[in-house]
Phi, psi and omega in degrees: 000150183213141170231135178248123180255132173283099185277357178273052174240142184309321185287350174262018175244154354286164183255065178284323186215100185294323178298316178300317180301318179294318184288319188253337187241337178293149185237160177302332178286352175279348186284122183262323180209144177227126177237127182233120181055035177084002185255129178281118175264331174228134181220122182065027180084353181255141179290127184283128177076014176236128173275102188296323182287326175296317179301312183297318180297314178296323176295318179299317181292316178300325182290323175294320179293317174301317177301315177301322182293325182287327180288000000 
């Protein structure tokens, strides 16, 4: 498994302690690539094989359905 972090972000400078920067300053948006069991799951910061906007629409619809059930 492998995670590639884009370290060329202003919030990751100065680089006195790279491990501390990763632990305390890095964000999920800094992840450039994720490989699990040889399969690329994230490439260029984008989730591979997932239409993120369609997923957001589905979540929104489901949230409205659940909200209607509670009321």
